[in-house]
N, C-alpha and C positions, 0 to 999 in steps of 0.2 A: 573792801572791793578794790581800792587802789593797790593794796599790797598783793592781791591776787593777780592783778594785771601785770605788776612788776615781775612776780614769780613766773608768770606765763611767758613773758618776753625773755627772761633769763633762760628758761628751759628751751625755748625755740632757738635762741642764740647758741646755746651749748650744743644742741642737736645738729645745727647747721655746721658748726665748727668741727664736730666729730665726723660728719659726712664728708666735708671738704677735705679734712685732713686724711681721712681714709682713702679718698680718691687719689690724693697726691702721693700717699705712700704706695698705693697699689700701682699707680703709674710709674713710680720710681722703681718698683720691683720688676716691672715689665720693660723698663727702658723706654717708656713712652713720653717722658718729659725731659726737658733740657736738650742739649745738642746730641746728635746720634753718636753712639760709640763707634770706634773703628771696626768692631766686629760686625757691625750692621752695614758698613759701606759696601755697596754693590760692586761686583767685579765688572770690568769692561766686558762687553759682549761682542764676540766675533762670530759671524755666520760664515760657514764653509759649505761648499756645494756637496762634496763627496767625502767618503771616509779616508781615502789616502791623503787628502789635504788636511783633514782633522789630525791625522797621525803626524804629519810634518809640522803643523802649527804647534801641536802639543810638545814636540821636541824643543821648540824655541821658547815657549811661555810656561810650560808646566801647568800648575793649577792657578796661576796668577790671573787668568782670564777665564770667562765662561765661553766654551766653544759649542755652538749650536749647528748641527748638521742638517742641511735642508733636504737631503735625499736619503731615504731609508736604505739600509743595507739590503742589497738584492734588487733594488729598483734601478731600471735602466736609465741612466742620465740622458741618453739620446732622445728618449721618448717620455720623459717624466713631465708631470704637471705640478705646479706649485700649489700645495694645499693652503686653504685660508689661514690655518694656524702657523704654517711655515712662512706665509707671506707676512704675517705680523712679526715673526722673528726676524725676517729680512729687513723690515722697515725699522725695527728697534735696534738693529746692530750698529755698533760704532764703526765696524769695518766688515766688508764682505770680500771673501777670497774665493775665487773660482778659476777653472782652467780657461774657459773661453767659449764663445758661441759654437765652436766646432764640436764641443762635447755637451754643454748644458745650454742648448738653444733656448729653452724655456725661460732662462734668466736674462736673456739679452734685452728684452723689452723693459722689464722693471728696472734693471740696472742702468739703462740709458738715462733715467731720471736722477741717478745718484751723482753727487759731486765726485769728481775724479779722485779726491783724497779719501773717499769712503769705500773705494773698491780697489782690489788688487787682482789683475788678470795675468795668469801664467803665460799665455800665448797672446801677447798684445798685438802681434802682427795679423791676427785673424780679423775678418770682417766683423763689425759690431752690429750688423743688421739683425733684425729679429726673426728672419725667416730662413729656413734651410740650415745646412751645416757647411759653413764656408771656412776652409783653411787651405793654405798654399799647398800645391802638389808636393807630395812626399813628406809633409809634416803630419806626424801622428798626434792626435789630440789625447794621447795617454802618456804624457811626458814623465810622469812620476816613476815609470818602470825603468827609467834610465837614471842610475845613481849620479852620473855626471850632470845631467840636466837638473836633477833634484838639488844638487849642491849649489848650482848657480842660482836657482830660484830661491833657495833658503837664505842665501846671502842677501839677495834683493829684498826678500820679505822681512828679514831682520832689520834692515835699514828703515823700512816703513814703520815697523812696530816700535823701534826705539825713538823715532821722531814723534810718533803719536802718543807714546806712553813713556816719557823721559824717566819717570821714577823706576821703571822696569828695565831701563837700558843696561845697567851692569849685569843683571841676571840673564837677560836675553843674549848679550855678547858672550857670557860664560857658557850658556847652553849651546849657542851656535858653534863655538869652538869645540866643545865636546862632541857635538853631532857631526861636525866635519871629520874629526878623528875617527869616530865609529864608522862613518860612511866610507871613508877612503880605505880603512882597514877591511871592511866587509867586501867592498867592491873588488879588492885585490884577491881575497879568498875565493869569491864567486868566480872570478875569471880563471883561477886555477882549476876549480871543480868543473868548469865548462870546457876546458881545453880538450878532453877526449871527445866530447860531442862535436866540436868543430872539426877535429881530424877525421871523424868517421864519415862526414859528408851527408848524414841523414837529414831529411827535411820533414816538415810537418805542414799540415793544412789547418788553418784557423777557421772555426765556425764564424767568428767575427774578427775583423782585422784590428785587434786591440793590442798586439804585441810588437808593433813596429819599433817603438823606442827601445824595448828590451832586446830585440833581435839585433838592432844596430849596435847597442852597447856590448852584447855578448859575442857578436860575430857569427851568429847562427844563420841558417838558411830557411826561409819560409817559402813553401811551394805555391802558396796562394791562400785565398779565403773564400768562403761562401757569401759573405757580405762585406761591404767596405767598412772603413773606419767609423762611418756614421750610422751603420746598421742597415744600409740598403742592399738588397740582394743583388748579386753580380750577374745573374742571368744564366740561361741554358748553355750558351757557348763556353762560358767560364767553367760551368760544371762538367762539361764534356772534357775539357782540357785537364781538369783535376782528376777525372776518372782514368785518364790515360797515363798518369804518372806511375812510375815504378820504384821511386826512391822515397816514398812517404812512409814515415814510421808511425804516425798517429794522427788522429783528428783532435785538435785542442778545442775544448768547449769551456765557457766561463762557468756554467752551472750544469752539473750532471742531471739527467742523462744526455742533455743536448737536444737540439731540434731533430725533428723526424728526418730532415734532409741530411744532417750531419751523421745520424745513425745509419742511414741508408748508404751514404758514401763510404763510411767505415766498413760496412759489410761488403761493399763492392771491391774495396781495396784490400780486404782481409787484414785490417789494422785496428788497434784498440782506440776507443774514445777515452781521452784523458782530460780530467778537469784541471784547468789552470786558472786560478782566481785572481784577476788583475786588480780588483777593487777590495780585496781583503774581506769579502762577505762572510767567509767561513771561519775567520779568525775570532778569537775571544775579544771581549770589549776592551780589555787592557792591552791588546796587541800593539806593537810599535811598528814604525816604518821598517826597521830591520827584520821584524817577523814577517812582514809582507813580502820583502824581497827574498827571504829564505824560502817562503812558500812557493813563490813563482819559480825559483831555480829548481826546487825539488820536483815541481810539476814537469819542467822540461827534462830533467834527468829521467823521470819515469817514462816520459814520451820517447825521447831520442835514444836512451840507453836501455830501454826495456826493463828498468828496475821495478821490482814489486813494491 
């Protein structure tokens, strides 16, 4: 009987050893024991409000960080709401990058509780209040449509990123330098392409005043808009003044076919409705900032030069 008890204990001990050993081996195969491997280290998480910002950030960091976009493509940032899942992404982000309350007013309240070093605001001169769309007179809350403004912001953003992620600093500086070269080269080319449009003196009407930064960069002329830069309708007197214009080449809309009012105005003036996409909504997922600017310029060429 004593020998049986000894055998039984030996069997139980061997069984336990095999099970524990199997678990350790299985855990080793899955990388679940010991210190985490470098391949499992999570990337820094950056939250950006809109797609153009995601494009600019990607120019500086490539795939070294995870970029989470808070507003879906095609969603109007002026009137957007922060979904619960996106609010979680916002709270989990190491850094939040947005234009400012003049564009994404829905972000003003949650970001007011963020430490200053956790957020980067493109237009810091804007009011940080959580209500309305406040920006100084003449300041367009669509600054990414100006290559010169984008260049200045990119340099400022690169300083923030290198200070926050020192290990990425050499790559960020290299990427910034390459982006500067591409941006300056493209801006010079675009100005040459737009020169005939400036000489012709043709104007356009915007469904939404989203092109002010581009117009200032390109030296074009905008006859007016149906709504202001925050998306608020301009009113009947403004509409009558636009209907009396005789130098309008097209009505620019962000998404075809445009609003009923834009379509009616185009019919009254006998001009086409042309889609010019300032947010890059229609571009592929892999599109770059250069692709966005090329798209905007092509839209204005179609509008003002009558290109097919």
